[in-house]
C-alpha positions as CSV (number, residue, x, y, z in Angstrom):
1,M,-8.4,23.5,-21.8
2,E,-9.8,20.1,-20.2
3,V,-8.9,16.8,-22.1
4,V,-11.5,13.7,-21.1
5,L,-10.6,10.4,-22.0
6,D,-13.4,7.3,-21.5
7,M,-12.4,4.5,-23.2
8,I,-14.3,0.8,-22.8
9,L,-11.8,-2.1,-23.5
10,P,-11.3,-5.7,-23.5
11,R,-10.2,-7.8,-20.5
12,D,-7.4,-8.9,-22.4
13,P,-3.4,-7.7,-21.9
14,E,-3.1,-6.3,-25.4
15,S,-5.5,-3.5,-24.5
16,A,-3.0,-2.0,-21.3
17,P,-0.7,-1.0,-23.3
18,L,-3.2,1.0,-25.7
19,V,-4.7,2.4,-22.8
20,R,-1.5,4.0,-21.7
21,H,-0.4,4.9,-25.1
22,T,-3.5,6.9,-25.8
23,L,-3.3,8.7,-22.5
24,D,-0.1,9.5,-22.4
25,A,-0.3,11.1,-25.9
26,S,-2.7,13.6,-24.4
27,L,-0.3,14.1,-21.4
28,R,2.4,14.9,-23.9
29,G,0.1,16.9,-26.1
30,L,-0.7,19.4,-23.1
31,G,3.0,19.6,-22.3
32,V,3.0,17.3,-19.4
33,D,7.0,16.3,-18.1
34,S,8.1,13.2,-18.9
35,E,8.6,12.1,-15.6
36,V,4.5,12.9,-14.2
37,R,3.9,11.1,-17.7
38,A,5.5,8.1,-16.6
39,D,4.2,7.8,-12.6
40,I,0.6,7.7,-14.5
41,A,1.8,4.9,-17.1
42,L,3.1,2.9,-14.2
43,A,0.0,3.7,-12.0
44,L,-2.5,3.0,-15.2
45,G,-0.3,-0.2,-15.6
46,E,-0.9,-1.9,-12.7
47,A,-4.6,-1.1,-12.1
48,C,-5.2,-2.4,-15.8
49,A,-3.1,-5.0,-15.0
50,N,-5.2,-6.4,-11.9
51,V,-8.3,-6.0,-13.7
52,I,-7.4,-8.3,-16.5
53,Q,-5.9,-10.5,-14.2
54,H,-8.6,-10.6,-11.5
55,A,-12.1,-9.5,-12.9
56,A,-12.9,-12.8,-14.6
57,A,-16.7,-11.7,-14.3
58,S,-16.5,-9.4,-16.9
59,M,-15.1,-9.0,-20.2
60,E,-14.2,-6.0,-20.5
61,Y,-13.0,-3.2,-18.1
62,E,-13.4,0.7,-18.3
63,V,-11.2,3.8,-18.2
64,R,-12.1,7.2,-17.7
65,A,-9.3,9.8,-17.2
66,R,-9.6,13.6,-17.2
67,M,-6.6,16.1,-17.5
68,D,-6.5,19.8,-16.6
69,G,-3.6,22.0,-16.5
70,L,-3.3,21.1,-13.0
71,R,-3.5,17.6,-12.5
72,C,-4.6,14.5,-14.3
73,V,-7.6,12.1,-12.4
74,V,-7.6,8.5,-13.3
75,E,-10.4,5.8,-12.8
76,V,-9.9,2.0,-14.4
77,I,-13.4,0.8,-13.4
78,D,-14.3,-3.1,-13.7
79,G,-16.9,-5.5,-13.6
80,G,-15.7,-8.0,-11.1
81,A,-16.5,-10.0,-8.3
82,A,-19.6,-8.7,-6.2
83,D,-16.8,-7.6,-3.8
84,A,-14.1,-6.8,-5.7
85,T,-11.7,-4.1,-3.4
86,D,-11.0,-7.8,-1.6
87,G,-7.8,-8.3,-3.9
88,W,-6.7,-4.5,-3.6
89,G,-6.8,-5.3,0.6
90,E,-4.1,-7.9,0.8
91,P,-1.5,-7.3,3.7
92,E,1.6,-5.5,2.6
93,V,3.9,-8.1,0.2
94,P,8.0,-7.6,0.5
95,L,9.1,-5.2,-1.7
96,H,11.6,-8.1,-3.5
97,A,7.9,-10.2,-4.3
98,E,6.7,-10.7,-7.6
99,H,3.5,-9.9,-7.8
100,G,1.0,-7.7,-5.2
101,R,2.9,-4.7,-5.3
102,G,0.4,-2.9,-7.7
103,L,-1.4,-0.9,-4.9
104,R,2.3,0.5,-2.8
105,L,3.9,1.1,-6.6
106,M,0.3,3.1,-6.9
107,R,0.7,4.8,-3.9
108,A,4.2,5.6,-4.3
109,F,4.0,7.4,-7.7
110,T,0.5,9.3,-7.5
111,D,-2.0,10.8,-5.2
112,D,-5.0,10.6,-3.4
113,V,-5.0,6.8,-4.3
114,R,-8.2,4.5,-3.5
115,I,-10.1,2.0,-4.0
116,M,-14.2,2.0,-4.3
117,D,-16.7,-0.7,-4.4
118,R,-18.8,-0.2,-7.3
119,V,-22.5,1.4,-6.6
120,R,-25.3,-0.7,-7.5
121,R,-23.1,-2.7,-9.2
122,N,-20.6,-5.1,-8.9
123,G,-16.6,-4.3,-9.7
124,A,-14.5,-1.7,-8.4
125,I,-12.9,1.6,-8.7
126,V,-9.7,2.2,-9.0
127,H,-9.2,6.2,-8.3
128,F,-5.6,7.6,-8.4
129,E,-4.8,11.2,-8.9
130,K,-1.6,13.1,-10.4
131,S,-0.4,16.7,-9.8
132,F,1.7,18.0,-12.7
133,A,3.8,20.0,-10.4
134,G,5.1,16.4,-9.6
């Protein structure tokens, strides 16, 4: 079975819990382990928080998720600045820093994290995958 979610959300802090809960319910319905679901929720929360905080050029963002029996693939797409990947390319921050750890956390808890500029449009795509095997 394959489950596909495609949500267009307002760039508002209240949208992040909605998308996290929606994705988690789908993963739970597929029988995905709670630890794997928590890793995906953490990465999704970080990606959404970055869009909400930094993609001021757009009033909305999109979350696409595809789940099959083996993994979950998530893309968080914003319509921010022309070179939107700049905010993700900052130097490594200390572990105890209050801000700027999102990418480090995403890499620690998921597989194949990529930040890409959108083709022919302003903004960025945050792509990550997580295997259900752990």
